FILOTI-498159 format. One record per residue (C-alpha): residue number from 1; residue in three letters; chain; x, y, z. Coordinates in steps of 0.2 Angstrom, whole numbers. Example, Ala and Ser with C-alpha at 12.3 -4.5 7.8 and 13.67 -1.06 7.14 Angstrom:
BEGIN
1	ala	A	62	-22	39
2	ser	A	68	-5	36
// end
This chain:
BEGIN
1	met	A	-213	-44	10
2	glu	A	-212	-32	24
3	arg	A	-200	-17	20
4	asp	A	-205	-4	33
5	phe	A	-187	-3	38
6	leu	A	-182	4	21
7	asn	A	-181	23	21
8	pro	A	-190	33	7
9	glu	A	-175	34	-5
10	gln	A	-171	15	-2
11	arg	A	-189	10	-5
12	ala	A	-189	21	-22
13	ala	A	-174	12	-28
14	val	A	-181	-6	-23
15	ser	A	-197	-3	-31
16	his	A	-191	5	-48
17	gly	A	-198	-3	-63
18	asp	A	-190	-5	-80
19	gly	A	-177	6	-87
20	pro	A	-160	11	-82
21	leu	A	-157	15	-64
22	met	A	-142	23	-55
23	val	A	-142	22	-36
24	leu	A	-129	34	-29
25	ala	A	-126	26	-12
26	gly	A	-114	36	0
27	ala	A	-104	27	13
28	gly	A	-114	17	26
29	thr	A	-131	21	17
30	gly	A	-136	3	15
31	lys	A	-132	0	-3
32	thr	A	-131	-19	-1
33	arg	A	-148	-20	7
34	val	A	-155	-10	-7
35	leu	A	-148	-21	-20
36	val	A	-154	-37	-12
37	his	A	-171	-31	-9
38	arg	A	-172	-24	-27
39	ile	A	-168	-41	-34
40	ala	A	-181	-49	-22
41	his	A	-194	-36	-28
42	leu	A	-191	-41	-46
43	val	A	-194	-59	-43
44	glu	A	-210	-56	-32
45	thr	A	-217	-45	-46
46	gly	A	-215	-59	-59
47	cys	A	-197	-58	-66
48	asp	A	-189	-75	-69
49	pro	A	-175	-78	-57
50	arg	A	-165	-87	-71
51	ser	A	-165	-71	-81
52	ile	A	-157	-60	-67
53	leu	A	-139	-56	-68
54	ala	A	-131	-48	-52
55	val	A	-112	-44	-54
56	thr	A	-101	-40	-39
57	phe	A	-82	-38	-38
58	thr	A	-77	-51	-25
59	asn	A	-82	-69	-22
60	lys	A	-86	-64	-4
61	ala	A	-98	-51	-9
62	ala	A	-107	-63	-21
63	gly	A	-108	-76	-7
64	glu	A	-116	-63	5
65	met	A	-128	-57	-8
66	arg	A	-134	-75	-12
67	his	A	-135	-79	6
68	arg	A	-146	-64	10
69	leu	A	-157	-68	-6
70	arg	A	-159	-86	0
71	gln	A	-166	-79	16
72	leu	A	-178	-68	7
73	leu	A	-183	-80	-8
74	gly	A	-178	-97	-3
75	ala	A	-173	-109	-17
76	arg	A	-177	-97	-30
77	ala	A	-161	-87	-27
78	asp	A	-151	-102	-33
79	ala	A	-158	-100	-51
80	met	A	-150	-82	-52
81	trp	A	-134	-78	-60
82	ile	A	-124	-70	-45
83	gly	A	-105	-69	-46
84	thr	A	-90	-59	-50
85	phe	A	-87	-52	-68
86	his	A	-74	-66	-71
87	ala	A	-84	-80	-64
88	thr	A	-99	-74	-75
89	cys	A	-89	-73	-90
90	ala	A	-80	-90	-87
91	arg	A	-98	-98	-86
92	leu	A	-103	-90	-102
93	leu	A	-87	-95	-111
94	arg	A	-89	-113	-106
95	lys	A	-106	-113	-115
96	tyr	A	-102	-102	-130
97	gly	A	-83	-101	-131
98	glu	A	-82	-114	-146
99	val	A	-86	-100	-158
100	leu	A	-70	-91	-153
101	gly	A	-60	-107	-154
102	leu	A	-61	-112	-135
103	thr	A	-66	-129	-130
104	arg	A	-77	-131	-115
105	ser	A	-62	-138	-105
106	phe	A	-52	-122	-107
107	val	A	-39	-118	-93
108	ile	A	-39	-102	-84
109	phe	A	-21	-95	-81
110	asp	A	-20	-87	-64
111	asp	A	-7	-74	-59
112	gly	A	6	-87	-54
113	asp	A	3	-96	-71
114	gln	A	5	-80	-81
115	met	A	21	-76	-71
116	lys	A	29	-93	-74
117	leu	A	25	-92	-93
118	ile	A	32	-75	-95
119	glu	A	48	-79	-85
120	arg	A	51	-94	-96
121	leu	A	49	-84	-112
122	leu	A	60	-70	-105
123	lys	A	73	-83	-101
124	glu	A	72	-92	-118
125	his	A	76	-76	-127
126	gly	A	89	-70	-115
127	leu	A	79	-55	-108
128	asp	A	77	-61	-90
129	asp	A	91	-50	-84
130	gln	A	84	-35	-92
131	val	A	66	-34	-85
132	ser	A	56	-44	-72
133	ala	A	41	-54	-77
134	arg	A	30	-44	-65
135	thr	A	34	-28	-75
136	ile	A	29	-36	-92
137	leu	A	13	-44	-84
138	ser	A	9	-27	-77
139	arg	A	10	-19	-95
140	phe	A	-1	-33	-102
141	asp	A	-14	-31	-88
142	arg	A	-15	-12	-90
143	ala	A	-18	-13	-108
144	lys	A	-31	-26	-108
145	asn	A	-40	-17	-94
146	arg	A	-43	-3	-107
147	gly	A	-48	-16	-120
148	val	A	-33	-14	-131
149	ser	A	-18	-25	-136
150	pro	A	-2	-22	-126
151	leu	A	6	-20	-143
152	glu	A	-4	-4	-145
153	val	A	2	5	-129
154	gln	A	19	13	-131
155	thr	A	27	20	-115
156	gly	A	45	20	-119
157	ser	A	50	7	-106
158	phe	A	53	-10	-112
159	asp	A	42	-8	-128
160	asp	A	53	-19	-138
161	ile	A	52	-33	-125
162	val	A	33	-32	-125
163	glu	A	33	-32	-144
164	lys	A	43	-48	-144
165	ile	A	35	-57	-129
166	tyr	A	17	-53	-131
167	pro	A	14	-63	-147
168	leu	A	23	-78	-140
169	tyr	A	13	-77	-124
170	glu	A	-4	-77	-134
171	lys	A	2	-91	-145
172	gln	A	6	-102	-129
173	leu	A	-11	-98	-122
174	ala	A	-19	-104	-138
175	lys	A	-8	-119	-139
176	glu	A	-13	-124	-121
177	asn	A	-32	-120	-124
178	ala	A	-30	-107	-110
179	val	A	-35	-89	-106
180	asp	A	-30	-77	-93
181	phe	A	-41	-67	-82
182	asn	A	-42	-52	-93
183	asp	A	-46	-63	-108
184	leu	A	-61	-70	-99
185	leu	A	-69	-53	-101
186	leu	A	-62	-48	-118
187	lys	A	-67	-65	-126
188	thr	A	-85	-63	-118
189	leu	A	-86	-46	-126
190	ala	A	-80	-53	-142
191	leu	A	-95	-65	-142
192	phe	A	-106	-50	-145
193	glu	A	-98	-48	-162
194	lys	A	-101	-65	-167
195	pro	A	-118	-68	-177
196	glu	A	-120	-85	-169
197	thr	A	-120	-78	-151
198	lys	A	-124	-60	-153
199	his	A	-143	-60	-151
200	thr	A	-143	-75	-139
201	leu	A	-133	-65	-126
202	ala	A	-141	-48	-129
203	val	A	-158	-56	-123
204	arg	A	-151	-68	-111
205	phe	A	-154	-57	-96
206	ser	A	-170	-47	-92
207	his	A	-162	-37	-78
208	val	A	-143	-33	-75
209	leu	A	-138	-26	-58
210	val	A	-120	-21	-54
211	asp	A	-113	-17	-37
212	glu	A	-98	-5	-34
213	phe	A	-100	2	-52
214	gln	A	-88	16	-48
215	asp	A	-74	2	-48
216	thr	A	-78	-5	-66
217	asn	A	-65	-2	-80
218	val	A	-69	1	-98
219	val	A	-71	-17	-103
220	gln	A	-83	-21	-88
221	phe	A	-93	-6	-93
222	asn	A	-94	-12	-111
223	leu	A	-99	-29	-105
224	val	A	-114	-24	-94
225	arg	A	-120	-12	-107
226	ser	A	-120	-26	-120
227	phe	A	-129	-38	-108
228	ser	A	-143	-24	-106
229	gln	A	-144	-17	-123
230	ala	A	-159	-26	-128
231	thr	A	-170	-23	-112
232	arg	A	-161	-7	-105
233	asn	A	-165	-14	-88
234	leu	A	-148	-10	-80
235	thr	A	-146	-5	-62
236	val	A	-130	1	-56
237	val	A	-126	5	-38
238	gly	A	-110	14	-32
239	asp	A	-102	30	-25
240	asp	A	-91	41	-36
241	asp	A	-84	48	-19
242	gln	A	-77	31	-16
243	ser	A	-69	28	-33
244	ile	A	-51	24	-27
245	tyr	A	-44	11	-39
246	ala	A	-40	21	-55
247	trp	A	-22	15	-53
248	arg	A	-28	-3	-57
249	gly	A	-39	2	-71
250	ala	A	-55	7	-64
251	glu	A	-64	21	-73
252	pro	A	-73	34	-62
253	arg	A	-82	41	-77
254	asn	A	-92	25	-79
255	leu	A	-102	31	-64
256	leu	A	-100	50	-67
257	asp	A	-107	49	-84
258	phe	A	-120	36	-82
259	asp	A	-134	48	-84
260	arg	A	-126	54	-100
261	asp	A	-124	37	-107
262	phe	A	-142	33	-102
263	ala	A	-151	49	-104
264	asp	A	-167	41	-98
265	ala	A	-159	34	-82
266	thr	A	-168	37	-65
267	val	A	-156	44	-52
268	ile	A	-158	40	-33
269	lys	A	-146	47	-20
270	leu	A	-144	38	-3
271	glu	A	-137	50	9
272	his	A	-144	44	26
273	asn	A	-129	36	34
274	tyr	A	-132	22	47
275	arg	A	-114	20	52
276	ser	A	-105	35	59
277	thr	A	-109	50	70
278	gln	A	-113	67	63
279	leu	A	-96	75	67
280	ile	A	-87	61	58
281	leu	A	-99	64	43
282	asp	A	-96	82	44
283	ala	A	-77	79	42
284	ala	A	-80	68	27
285	asn	A	-92	80	18
286	ala	A	-80	94	21
287	ile	A	-66	86	13
288	ile	A	-75	78	-2
289	cys	A	-85	93	-7
290	his	A	-69	101	-13
291	asn	A	-69	88	-28
292	arg	A	-76	96	-43
293	asp	A	-79	80	-53
294	arg	A	-93	72	-43
295	his	A	-111	70	-40
296	asp	A	-117	82	-27
297	lys	A	-122	74	-11
298	ala	A	-119	75	8
299	leu	A	-120	61	21
300	trp	A	-131	64	36
301	thr	A	-137	53	51
302	asp	A	-149	52	66
303	gln	A	-134	51	77
304	ala	A	-131	69	81
305	gly	A	-115	75	88
306	gly	A	-102	62	94
307	asp	A	-85	62	100
308	pro	A	-74	77	93
309	ile	A	-61	71	81
310	glu	A	-43	73	88
311	ile	A	-28	79	77
312	tyr	A	-11	74	84
313	gln	A	6	81	78
314	ala	A	21	71	82
315	gly	A	39	75	81
316	asp	A	43	60	69
317	glu	A	36	44	63
318	arg	A	41	35	79
319	gly	A	33	48	90
320	glu	A	18	46	80
321	ala	A	18	27	82
322	tyr	A	21	29	101
323	phe	A	6	40	103
324	val	A	-5	28	93
325	ala	A	1	14	104
326	gln	A	-1	23	120
327	thr	A	-19	29	115
328	ile	A	-24	12	110
329	arg	A	-17	4	126
330	arg	A	-27	17	136
331	met	A	-43	13	126
332	ile	A	-41	-5	130
333	asp	A	-36	-4	148
334	glu	A	-49	9	152
335	gly	A	-63	2	141
336	pro	A	-75	0	133
337	met	A	-65	-4	118
338	ser	A	-58	-21	114
339	pro	A	-43	-23	101
340	asn	A	-54	-29	87
341	glu	A	-65	-13	88
342	ile	A	-49	-3	83
343	ala	A	-41	0	66
344	val	A	-25	9	61
345	leu	A	-25	15	43
346	tyr	A	-11	22	32
347	arg	A	-8	27	14
348	thr	A	7	15	10
349	asn	A	12	-2	17
350	ala	A	29	4	22
351	gln	A	21	14	36
352	ser	A	16	-2	45
353	arg	A	33	-6	51
354	val	A	35	7	65
355	leu	A	17	6	70
356	glu	A	18	-13	71
357	glu	A	34	-11	82
358	his	A	27	1	94
359	leu	A	10	-8	96
360	arg	A	19	-24	100
361	ala	A	30	-15	112
362	ala	A	14	-9	121
363	arg	A	8	-28	121
364	ile	A	-6	-24	110
365	pro	A	-12	-39	99
366	thr	A	-9	-34	81
367	lys	A	-14	-40	64
368	ile	A	-8	-33	48
369	val	A	-21	-36	34
370	gly	A	-18	-36	16
371	ala	A	1	-37	17
372	leu	A	15	-47	25
373	ser	A	23	-42	41
374	phe	A	37	-29	36
375	phe	A	52	-41	38
376	glu	A	43	-55	29
377	arg	A	41	-44	13
378	lys	A	52	-51	-2
379	glu	A	62	-36	-6
380	val	A	66	-34	13
381	lys	A	72	-52	15
382	asp	A	82	-50	-1
383	val	A	92	-36	5
384	ile	A	94	-44	22
385	gly	A	100	-59	12
386	tyr	A	114	-48	5
387	leu	A	119	-42	22
388	arg	A	120	-60	28
389	leu	A	131	-65	14
390	ile	A	142	-50	16
391	gly	A	144	-53	34
392	asn	A	146	-72	32
393	pro	A	153	-78	16
394	ser	A	148	-96	21
395	ala	A	130	-92	22
396	asp	A	124	-103	7
397	ser	A	106	-100	10
398	ala	A	109	-81	8
399	phe	A	119	-84	-7
400	glu	A	105	-95	-15
401	arg	A	92	-81	-11
402	val	A	102	-67	-19
403	ile	A	113	-74	-33
404	asn	A	99	-71	-45
405	val	A	91	-56	-37
406	pro	A	88	-45	-46
407	ala	A	88	-57	-61
408	arg	A	106	-60	-68
409	gly	A	102	-74	-80
410	leu	A	110	-87	-69
411	gly	A	99	-103	-70
412	glu	A	96	-117	-59
413	thr	A	109	-128	-68
414	thr	A	123	-116	-64
415	val	A	117	-115	-45
416	asp	A	117	-134	-44
417	arg	A	135	-135	-51
418	leu	A	140	-122	-38
419	arg	A	132	-131	-24
420	ala	A	141	-147	-30
421	ala	A	157	-138	-31
422	ala	A	155	-131	-13
423	arg	A	151	-148	-6
424	ala	A	166	-156	-15
425	ser	A	178	-142	-8
426	asn	A	170	-142	9
427	gly	A	168	-123	7
428	gly	A	154	-111	3
429	met	A	145	-107	-13
430	leu	A	152	-89	-13
431	glu	A	169	-96	-14
432	ala	A	163	-109	-27
433	ala	A	157	-94	-37
434	arg	A	174	-86	-36
435	leu	A	182	-102	-42
436	ala	A	169	-104	-56
437	ala	A	173	-86	-62
438	arg	A	191	-91	-64
439	gly	A	185	-106	-74
440	glu	A	189	-119	-61
441	val	A	172	-127	-59
442	ala	A	167	-139	-73
443	gly	A	152	-137	-83
444	ile	A	150	-118	-81
445	gly	A	152	-109	-98
446	pro	A	159	-92	-102
447	gln	A	143	-82	-100
448	pro	A	138	-89	-83
449	arg	A	157	-86	-78
450	lys	A	156	-68	-83
451	lys	A	140	-65	-73
452	leu	A	147	-74	-58
453	gln	A	163	-63	-59
454	ala	A	152	-48	-58
455	phe	A	142	-55	-43
456	val	A	158	-59	-34
457	glu	A	165	-41	-37
458	leu	A	148	-34	-31
459	ile	A	150	-43	-14
460	glu	A	168	-38	-13
461	gly	A	164	-20	-16
462	leu	A	151	-20	-3
463	lys	A	163	-28	10
464	ala	A	175	-13	5
465	val	A	161	-1	9
466	ile	A	159	-8	26
467	ala	A	178	-9	29
468	gly	A	179	10	24
469	gly	A	168	14	39
470	ala	A	150	15	31
471	ser	A	136	15	43
472	val	A	123	1	42
473	ala	A	111	13	33
474	glu	A	124	18	20
475	thr	A	128	-1	17
476	ile	A	110	-5	14
477	ile	A	109	10	2
478	gln	A	124	4	-7
479	val	A	117	-14	-8
480	val	A	101	-7	-16
481	asp	A	111	4	-28
482	arg	A	125	-8	-33
483	ser	A	115	-24	-35
484	gly	A	103	-15	-47
485	phe	A	88	-16	-36
486	arg	A	84	3	-37
487	ala	A	86	4	-56
488	lys	A	75	-11	-59
489	leu	A	61	-5	-47
490	glu	A	62	13	-54
491	ala	A	61	7	-72
492	asp	A	45	-3	-67
493	glu	A	29	7	-69
494	ser	A	19	-4	-58
495	ser	A	12	1	-41
496	glu	A	19	-15	-33
497	ala	A	37	-8	-38
498	arg	A	33	8	-30
499	asp	A	28	-1	-14
500	arg	A	44	-11	-14
501	leu	A	54	5	-16
502	asp	A	45	12	-1
503	asn	A	49	-4	9
504	leu	A	67	-3	5
505	ala	A	67	16	10
506	glu	A	59	10	27
507	leu	A	73	-3	29
508	val	A	86	11	27
509	thr	A	76	21	40
510	ile	A	76	6	52
511	ala	A	95	5	50
512	ser	A	97	24	52
513	asp	A	88	23	69
514	phe	A	99	8	74
515	asp	A	115	18	69
516	glu	A	111	32	80
517	glu	A	107	22	95
518	ser	A	126	23	100
519	ala	A	141	34	97
520	glu	A	150	18	93
521	ala	A	150	10	76
522	gln	A	136	-2	74
523	ser	A	139	-18	65
524	ile	A	130	-28	52
525	asp	A	129	-43	63
526	ala	A	121	-33	77
527	phe	A	108	-26	65
528	leu	A	104	-43	59
529	glu	A	102	-49	77
530	arg	A	90	-35	80
531	ile	A	80	-39	65
532	ser	A	79	-57	70
533	leu	A	72	-53	87
534	ser	A	60	-40	80
535	ala	A	53	-49	66
536	pro	A	42	-62	75
537	ser	A	25	-55	82
538	asp	A	22	-61	99
539	asn	A	3	-58	96
540	ala	A	2	-68	79
541	gly	A	-14	-77	78
542	ser	A	-23	-67	92
543	ala	A	-42	-68	89
544	glu	A	-44	-51	96
545	ser	A	-32	-39	87
546	val	A	-30	-21	82
547	val	A	-29	-22	63
548	leu	A	-17	-12	53
549	met	A	-20	-10	34
550	thr	A	-19	2	20
551	ile	A	-35	13	16
552	his	A	-37	4	0
553	val	A	-39	-13	9
554	ala	A	-51	-5	22
555	lys	A	-64	0	9
556	gly	A	-80	-8	14
557	leu	A	-75	-11	32
558	glu	A	-79	-1	48
559	trp	A	-74	0	66
560	pro	A	-80	9	81
561	ala	A	-62	18	82
562	val	A	-51	22	68
563	phe	A	-33	30	68
564	ile	A	-28	38	51
565	thr	A	-9	40	51
566	gly	A	3	49	40
567	leu	A	-8	64	36
568	glu	A	6	74	28
569	asp	A	8	82	10
570	gly	A	18	71	-1
571	leu	A	13	55	9
572	phe	A	-6	58	10
573	pro	A	-11	65	-2
574	ser	A	3	56	-11
575	leu	A	10	68	-24
576	arg	A	19	55	-35
577	glu	A	17	57	-54
578	arg	A	6	43	-62
579	glu	A	5	38	-80
580	gly	A	-10	47	-89
581	gln	A	-16	57	-74
582	ser	A	-15	76	-72
583	glu	A	-11	83	-54
584	asp	A	-29	88	-52
585	val	A	-36	71	-56
586	gln	A	-23	63	-45
587	leu	A	-27	75	-30
588	glu	A	-46	71	-33
589	glu	A	-43	53	-31
590	glu	A	-32	56	-15
591	arg	A	-47	66	-8
592	arg	A	-58	52	-11
593	leu	A	-46	40	-2
594	ala	A	-47	52	13
595	tyr	A	-66	51	12
596	val	A	-66	32	12
597	ala	A	-54	32	27
598	ile	A	-64	44	38
599	thr	A	-80	35	34
600	arg	A	-73	19	41
601	ala	A	-75	26	59
602	arg	A	-92	24	68
603	lys	A	-88	33	85
604	gln	A	-70	39	87
605	leu	A	-58	46	74
606	val	A	-40	51	77
607	leu	A	-29	59	64
608	thr	A	-10	59	66
609	his	A	4	67	57
610	ala	A	23	70	60
611	arg	A	34	86	58
612	thr	A	48	75	51
613	arg	A	49	58	43
614	arg	A	65	49	38
615	val	A	66	43	20
616	trp	A	81	34	13
617	gly	A	90	39	29
618	glu	A	87	57	27
619	val	A	76	67	39
620	arg	A	63	77	29
621	met	A	52	91	35
622	gln	A	34	86	32
623	gly	A	20	99	31
624	pro	A	2	94	37
625	ser	A	-9	86	24
626	arg	A	-19	100	15
627	phe	A	-34	89	19
628	leu	A	-33	94	37
629	glu	A	-36	112	32
630	asp	A	-53	107	25
631	leu	A	-60	101	42
632	pro	A	-72	113	50
633	pro	A	-67	118	67
634	gly	A	-83	112	75
635	val	A	-78	94	72
636	leu	A	-62	95	81
637	ala	A	-57	92	99
638	ala	A	-47	105	108
639	pro	A	-28	101	107
640	arg	A	-23	90	122
641	arg	A	-8	97	133
642	gly	A	8	93	124
643	asn	A	-1	92	107
644	gln	A	10	106	101
645	leu	A	25	101	111
646	thr	A	25	83	107
647	pro	A	32	70	119
648	arg	A	47	59	114
649	ala	A	44	41	111
650	pro	A	56	30	121
651	ala	A	67	18	111
652	ile	A	61	0	111
653	val	A	73	-12	120
654	asn	A	69	-31	121
655	gly	A	52	-28	113
656	asn	A	45	-15	125
657	trp	A	47	3	131
658	asp	A	60	-1	144
659	ala	A	73	10	137
660	arg	A	69	28	143
661	arg	A	76	26	161
662	gln	A	91	16	154
663	lys	A	95	30	141
664	asn	A	94	44	154
665	lys	A	105	34	166
666	arg	A	118	31	152
667	phe	A	121	49	149
668	gly	A	122	53	168
669	arg	A	116	71	168
670	gly	A	102	82	161
671	thr	A	84	78	161
672	val	A	72	75	148
673	asp	A	57	87	145
674	glu	A	43	75	141
675	phe	A	35	89	130
676	asp	A	50	96	121
677	gln	A	51	100	103
678	arg	A	64	87	98
679	thr	A	61	72	87
680	his	A	63	55	94
681	asp	A	80	52	88
682	asp	A	87	68	97
683	asp	A	97	65	113
684	pro	A	94	75	129
685	val	A	100	93	130
686	phe	A	114	96	141
687	asn	A	117	113	150
688	val	A	135	118	146
689	asp	A	142	132	156
690	gly	A	156	144	150
691	asp	A	166	143	134
692	val	A	167	127	124
693	asp	A	183	118	120
694	pro	A	194	128	107
695	val	A	195	113	96
696	gln	A	176	112	94
697	pro	A	170	120	78
698	phe	A	155	130	86
699	arg	A	152	140	101
700	ser	A	135	143	110
701	gly	A	126	157	102
702	asp	A	134	154	84
703	thr	A	123	155	69
704	val	A	124	139	59
705	gln	A	116	133	43
706	his	A	109	116	40
707	thr	A	105	110	23
708	leu	A	87	104	27
709	leu	A	82	114	42
710	gly	A	90	131	38
711	leu	A	97	144	49
712	gly	A	98	140	68
713	arg	A	107	146	84
714	val	A	119	134	94
715	val	A	112	131	111
716	ala	A	125	119	118
717	ile	A	138	106	113
718	ser	A	142	89	121
719	gly	A	155	77	118
720	asn	A	172	78	109
721	gly	A	179	71	93
722	lys	A	168	58	84
723	asp	A	156	59	99
724	met	A	153	77	98
725	lys	A	135	83	96
726	val	A	128	101	93
727	ile	A	111	106	100
728	val	A	104	119	89
729	asp	A	88	130	90
730	phe	A	79	131	73
731	pro	A	65	144	71
732	glu	A	54	132	62
733	ala	A	59	115	67
734	gly	A	63	118	85
735	arg	A	77	112	95
736	lys	A	88	98	87
737	thr	A	103	88	91
738	val	A	114	88	76
739	leu	A	131	80	71
740	pro	A	144	94	67
741	ser	A	147	87	50
742	tyr	A	129	92	45
743	leu	A	132	111	50
744	arg	A	142	125	44
745	ala	A	146	142	52
746	thr	A	137	157	43
747	asp	A	137	176	44
748	asn	A	119	176	39
749	glu	A	108	184	53
750	leu	A	94	174	61
751	asn	A	78	183	62
// end
């Protein structure tokens, strides 16, 4: 076989003989090529294809590996064991599982099956209104990923429920001759403890090869070590700088300590990158080199130079999204980029909403990968369901959506009887619930009546909140708090629960923006109408689309042009506390995430961040990500005009950017400085001559105190009464338009 196209390091890895081998393959250095050609080399030098085990993490990767091996070896590739950890273990258990009490026809419970079983067990024991099935399943999963029983892991949260439910869960699996995904691995590992199968499995494979080894957990490491213990012919390929899945059980130390666990291992580094320009690689190297816990390596390429990396600071998240959309629109219009050559990456799914909205307004075909469109996410639809029911008590579909969200222990039987009662009275289900709470609906017992009474009181309390003049944003916050959404999600330790909270915070931000569009009170009905018009994507299904995705989902992919958004301390790097991780360990993983994001770009890279970002309706000052400070000056483009004085993003009306002219006309005076220091939600500054009205609380020149922004000086005042707005110049944040209620006069001196 001709291998002239392999570089020296790749060739050394491919031709390695027996014994353990660790290939440290940096991003874009051809690791899949090395793995495939190493397997082909083994077969060509006499290794029986049936004795080769190649393990990957996805069915797609396994399929690609088999396809490439067929091109190199023909039908011989079909005799190899190539697959994911779970597929490989399932195949072995079908053959040897009887020694563990499994028949060959055992059933595999997927995520949905596990959820249904846990939901049923919680309901049977009256625990379904205390904790979600997802939370309990996450507890089971985290423990099994570490190779221990969930009963051995005490966190303080729902320990008593785990102790009750887990034995029942295991008993039911055994009764149904079933295993879950984690059991596939754990039970295969258990085969190595059985005299009947221990030796057979230890010598079953002459060579074991593992891709993406940095993503293995403790159980997976023990598996591959067991498979190769007799021959010690273990090849692992991975990159410790791309280990970004510790939150789901991956153990970076498996790769970091491989040469300690296998002291005779040969170590080969692949540093020649075939993907990105040197400037992009210099940026990635400059960030990742600050990690202490890593194998030393630095990517390089024959593609010297390249386009400088642009850093853009926006006033807020909408200004950031507007800039991204404007820049992409220009790339597409002026060429040579097409939409499918561009990716927009972010740290959390909640960031996608405003980006999606502005890209759609710019008529850019867009596809969100790895997550639902924002308004289709369950928690968002649940809160919208509450709003619909509050605004329209006859909205039975909304009632049915939220009556048991969060779980209240109200079953389908109760809902069926409410539905029948509503039909009989020709009324709505909320009214039927009110009647049932008073004992006026047959077949509904005392416990369900009590829960229905609490639900009716919840809805009435939320109506009172609106009647009291609450904004749409405040109403949503009250829904999240009073319904128990926030408490349930905050008690849940899963990453999914944190994402759901982020999405609810983003919904509050949408409502805050909506509330501030007019001096008049905005209604729930108008907000729901806005959402219904915003939710559908005009470009859904476009073959050529700009992709939006989290950095975790982007791993393994690449594009000519990449935008990385939200580079702010607290957002990226995320500074949330994580179970079992010190702040230093957490920061190192965040830095690896930045390295992964940067190395997705082939030719162009744009990094963006915002000075302020709205979270749960509050405007928060954001500091630039510490990762930006790591970038060497030589890789950066000169700031464009206005990069320090950021342009305002226009409001989006009717799905596009038509609002700027309309907004200026509405105010009737003053002009907008396209490069002023205000954030997007600030109104135009008005020049006010002379003294202000005596009834106004502040005058031009007054020093005022803002809780978040600190001391500032009043520049001008517009409007009267509830329409009054104060323009304040803050030394750090620049000029802002602020409602008087957020300010207080002070005698402190402004430096």
